[in-house]
N, C-alpha and C positions, 0 to 999 in steps of 0.2 A: 812604644806600647803596642802599636798595630803589628809591628814585626814580631814581637814576642808572642802575641795572640795567634798570629798566622803560624809561627813555628809550633806552638802548642797544638793547634788544630791539625797541622800536618803530621806531627808525631802520633796523635790519636788515630788519624786515618791510616798511617802505616801499620800501627798495632792492630786495628780492626781488619785491615786487608790481610795481614799475615795469619790472623786467626781464621778468616773465612776462606783462605786459599784452597783448602782441600775440596771445597764445594764449587761446582760450576757456577758461572755468572747467571746462567738461566737454568733453574732446576729442571730436571727431566731429560737431560741429554743422555744420561746413563752410558758415559763413555769410558768408564773404568769398571773392570770386573772384580778386582780385589785390591786390598791394600794391607800392609802390615801394621798391626797395632800391638801395644804392650799391655799385658795383663799380669796378674799375679803368677801365672805359669810361664811368663816370658813372652817372647815375640811370637805372635800367631797371625794367621791370615784372617782378615775380615772380608767376607764375600758380599758382593752387591749384584743386583740385577744390572745387565749391561746389554748394549746393542750396537751394531755398526753405524757409522755416520751415513746420512743420506747422500746419494751420488747419482750421476747420470747413468741410468741402467741401459741405455741404447748401445753402450759400448760392449755389452756382453750378450746381446740377443742374437738369435738366428731368425731370418725372415723367410717365409714361404708364401708363394702366390698360387692361387687356384682360380681359374685354370693356369697351369704353369707357363703356357705360351701366350699369355695375355699382354705382355710387355710389347710396346711398339718397336718397329725397326726390323722385323724379320718376317716378311720382306719389307724393304723400305716403303714408307708412305708419307704423304704430306698431310698437314693438319692446319687448322685455322687458329690464329693467335687469340687466346681468351674467348673462343667461340665466335669470333667475328667472321661472317661468311664472305667478307670482301678482302680478307687478308689470309689467304690459305696457301702461302708459299713457304711455310715452315716445314722442315724435313726431319723425320726420325729414321735413323739408319744404324742398326746395331753393329754393323761392321766398321763404322767410323767413330772413333772415340769422341770427337767433338759434337757428333750428332746422336749419340746413343743416350738412352735414358734407363739404365738398369736399376733394379730394386735398391741396391746399396746406396744410391744417391738420395734416398729418403733420410739417411742418417749421417751423411758426410758433413764435414765442415765446409761451409760455403767458400769457394775460392775462385771458381770459374765465373766469368761474366757472360751472359746473364746468369742468374742463380741456377744451380744444378737441381735436377729433380727426376724422379721416376715418372714414367708416363705409360698409360695403357694404349692399346690399339683403339682406333676410332670406332664409332658406332655404325660401321659400314654394313652390318648384318641386321639392321633394324628391319622389322619390328621385333626380332629376337632380342630379349633383354641383354643389356650390357652390364654384367655383374662380375664382381671381383671379390675374393676373400684374401685379405692380407693377414697372415698369422705371425705374431711375434712370440718367440719361445725362449725361455731362459733355462730350462731343465733344472730349475731351482725355484723354491718358493720365495717370493719377494713381497715386501710391504710398501705400498705406494705412499709417498709423502708430499707430493705436489700434483698440480693439475696435469692431466694428459693433454698435450697440445698437438694438433695436427694442422699443418700449414699446406694448403692446396695452391698449386700453381695454376690449375684450371679453376673454373667456378666451383663453389662447394656443392656437393651432390644434393640432388632433390630428395633422395632417400638414402639413409645409412643407418647401420646398427653397430654399436660398439659392444663387444661381448668379452667375457672373461672365463677362464677356466681355473679351477683349483686342483685338478688332477691330471695335469700335463696333457690337456687336449682331449681327454677321453669324453668329457661332458662339458657343455657350455651353458652359461646363463647370460641373459642380456644385462648390460650395464646401463645403457641409455639408447633411446631411439632419437633420430634426427630426421626431420622432413620439412618440406615447404608447406605441407598440409597433413598434420598428424592424424586427423580424423579419417581422411581419405586413404592415407598410406597404411596406417597401423590400427585404425579404429580406436584411437586414444585421444582424449582431450589434451591440448597442448599445455605444458607447464614449464616453468623454469625452476632452478634450484632455490631461487628467492621465495617460491611458493611453499617450500618444505619447512619443517621444524625439527626439533629434537626427536619428536615422536614419529615423524614420517621420513627421517633422513635416509632410510634404507629403501624407500619407494623407487621403483623403476619408472622413469618418466619419459615422455616424448616431448622434445622441445623444437620449436620452429625458429629459435633465436639465432641459429647458426646456418641456416639453409637458404639464404638469399643467393641470387644468381651472380650476375656479372658486375657488381658494383666495385668501386676502386679498392676499398679497404675491407673487403669481406672474404679474406682467404682462410681465416683461422677458425677451427672448431675446437672447443674445450670440453673436457670432462672434468667438472669442478670438484677436486678433492678438498682444496683449502676452504671453500665455502661450506662444505659439510663439516670440516673440522671446527669452523667458526661457531657452529651451533653449540659447541661445548667449551671451546677455548676463548671465545670472544672474537669480535671482528678483526682484531689485529693479532690474534693467536698469542696473546700475552699470558693467558692462563692455561699453559700446557699441562699443568698438574691436573686440572679438571678433565681435560681430554684423556690423559693417560689413565686416570681413574676409571673413566667410562670404558676405555678399551680393555682394561684389566678385568672388569666385572661383566662385560657384555660380549660373549663370544661371537654373536651374529654381527655386531658392529666391527669387531676386529677382523672377522673373515671378509667383511665387505671390502676392506681396503687391501686384501691379500690376494695375490694371483700367482699362477705359474706361467700362464699364457694370456695374451690379449689377441682378439681378432677384430679387424675392421672389415665390416661387410658393406661394400659399396653396391647399392641396389639399382640406382638410377642416376645418371649423370646430370649435371646442371643443364636445364633446358632454358630457363629464363623466360618462358612463355607457356601458354597452354598447350600448344601443338608442337610436335617435332617437325622441323623443316627437313623433309625427306630429300630435298635437292642439294642440301649442304650438310651431309652427315659427318663430314670431316671436322665440324665444329664441336662435336660431342665426344668427350673422352674424360678420363680421370688423370690428374697429375698431382703428385705430392712432393713438395720440396723439403719438408722437415717433419719429423715426429719426435716429440720430447716425452720421455717417461722417466720420472725421477722417483727413486725409492731406496730401499735398503734390503739386504739379504735378511730373510727371516731366520733368526737363530734362537728363537724362544727365550730371549733375554739371557742367553748363556755365552755370548761372544761379542767382542767389539771389532773383530777383524773378519772379513770375508775375502778369501783369495780366489783369483782367477787363474787356473792352471789347466793346461790341456783342454782348453775351450770349455771349462766347467767351473762354476762358482761353488765354493764350499766354505762353511763357517769354520773358523779356528776355535774350537769349543773349549770353554773353561768349565769349572764347577764339576769336574769328573764326568762330563757328558760327552757324547760322541754322535756321529751321524751327520749327514749333509745339513740338517737343520738343528743339530744338537738335540735330537728328539729322543734319545735314550741314554741310559746310564752305561758307563764303561764296564767292562768285565771286572768282576770283584768289587764293584761299587754299586751293588744292587741291594743295599741294606734296607731300602724303602722304595716304594714305587717312584718312577721318574715323574717329574712335574715341571712345567715351564716356570721360569722366573716370574716375579710379580713386580709391577711398577710401584706397588704400595708397600710400606708407607713412603711417601715422598720425603726426602729426595733420593734415597739410596735404593728403595725397593727391597725385595726379598729374593735372595739368590736361589733358594730351594736346591741346594747342592746335593748331588748324589753322595751317599755315605758308604763306607766299606761294608761288604756283605759279611754276615755272621760267619759263613763258611770260609771266608778269606782270612779271618783272624782267629780261627779255632773255635772252641766251644764258647757258649754264652759266658760273658764276663759276670753277669748277675741275672738273677731271675727271682721270682716270688716264692720258690719252693726250696731250692738247694743252695744256691750261691747268694746268700743275703749280704747286702751292703752293711758294713759294721759302723758302730759309733754314730748312729743316727743318719747315715747316708741313705739316699734314695736311688732306686734303680731306674735308669732312663733307657727305654727301648731295648733292654737286655744287652746293651752295648757298653754302658759306662755308669759308674756310680757317681752321683753328685754328692760331694762331701761337705760337711760343715766346715766352717772357716779354719778350725784348729787341726783338721785331719787331712790326710792325703793318701795316695796309694790306690791301687786298682779297686780294692774293696773298702777303702777308707780305713785301712788297718794301721796306718802309721800317723804319728804326730808330726805336724809340719816342723816343729822345733827340732826333731831329730835330724832333718836335712841341714838345718842351720847349725847343728851342734850346740844348741843352747838349752837342751832339756836337762833337768836335774838328774842326779844319780838315781838309779833304780827305775828310771822311766824309759830306758832304751831297750825295751824288749821287742825290737823290730824283727823283721824277717832275717834269715840267714843271708850271708853274702851271696851265695849261689841263687837263693830265692829272689834276692833283691835284683840281681842282674836279669833274671827271667821276667820279673815284673816290669823292669825298665824297658826291656825289649818289647813287651806287650803294650806298654804305654806309648812307645814310639809308633807302633803299628796303628794305635788308636788315635794318634795325634791329629790326623787330618779331619777327624770327626769332631774335635773339641769345639770349634767355633759354632757348631750347629746346635749344641745341646744347652747353651746358656741363653 
């Protein structure tokens, strides 16, 4: 009895699984742009909103340092381990691979022991500020999907700003301020992301949470993307539909997680005390062993693939769109203004496909003055007649039974053979628009 019950439950599960298979296990991944479905008119494309999978974006960035000669090792110099003034026998030498610390070591896979890292020159010109700008550029719009994580090999800086650009570095906006004393450094009261809410999620804060000096487990600085997502999707991000709904309807929220460039402004190295020890300036420097930036190409919900070719990221656009971000309609597909896809309704969203231009398919198929749809049909966007169930044709001029050869005698007063072929050709040209008008 138990075996038969188990087999029955198993059979039911297989049936349910097969029915649910077209849908992702977690709604909202949007990893398919289109699928073929069967309708009364035959096999047609059903278009959906879609986006690339999230990935490690550091594989595709370019890094720039300002000042450009701020990396240690040219000329060679010694520095103190983790700011210890009594262990200053470490050497940085750009001409020796084992002793060099170039910028690309911020993004490499750790393989050398000890860990590989970029390092700045020491603060030997104190009291002149030791400041460095590290700019990460993608030459492509990307959407952040996880925390930005910066791991320091030195102590975490006393003062730092993380900035973003949405216009390829022409203008910059602060993302977050970091300081051991926010009020003193930036005239801001200290906060953490836990102090925010749905209504204040876009607030730019200064945090003291990540700016301690030389303690053992204090190398990491976060910019918390997921904690901000959690205000809408729940603490374990299980309700992604709610988050996607917010991103879809609130442009400022969507733009907040969108960048073309990031800039890390290191303003003051870790001192660990009130005063700078001018006798041991070799203990003050910046060193970063790892930067993690996870996200996806922004394709405006019109692509699932983003290719990296000739040092450039580009969306492989669907839905008759084109451009690096799928941000415009293809030539001859400008029958209505371009629009980004929509996450709504869950789970497939709305593709907002570009449709053929009127000029690309000849004169208007129908309008309200000259080319009236016949037999009770209605004109849709001057592009196609929506016909009653019993009729078909460009202007709903034919009975469906004619195509099946089942009409009675005397009812076959359709178009001439030559006219039928012309109408069939025009129908073919219009076929790409058919999924959009129903």
